[in-house]
Residue, then its C-alpha position, 0 to 999 in steps of 0.5 A: m682783643k678782649r674777646r680773644a684773650a677770654l677765648f684763649a684762656t678758656e681753651f688753655e684751661r681745657f687743655k690743662d684740665a685734659q692733661e691733668f685728668v691724664g696724668d692724674f689717672r695714670e699715676c695714681r689709679g694703677s699703684v695706689a688704688t690696686l695696692y690699697k684693694s689687694q688688702n682686703e679678704d675679697f680682693f680678686f685681680p681678674a676683676e680688678v683687671t676687668e675694671m681697669s680695662g674699663l677705666m683705660n677707655g675713659c682714658a684714651h678718650a681723655e687723650s684723645l681731647v688733648p690735641p684738638i684743644e692744643g690745635r686751638v690754643r695754638q691757633l689762638w696764640d699764633s694770631i697774637e701780635v707781638s712787638e719786636d722789642t719784647v723781651e722774654a721773661 
């Protein structure tokens, strides 16, 4: 049982990390970084778009990691036996 709990904890952390990476990227990357960079004299918007496009490929990769990790977490979660008299918090 301890091994299953440790495995669940590991998979759940991976799942959380993948979701946080995707969320953080979407929230901050486009708005804050571009606004800050636009104040520079040498700011060139087409170059910024090219850079963002490359970074979005990394975001797509992170999004592709979420479903497999979520599936493994659900498999581990489903196999945990819960007593019928257990009350949810």
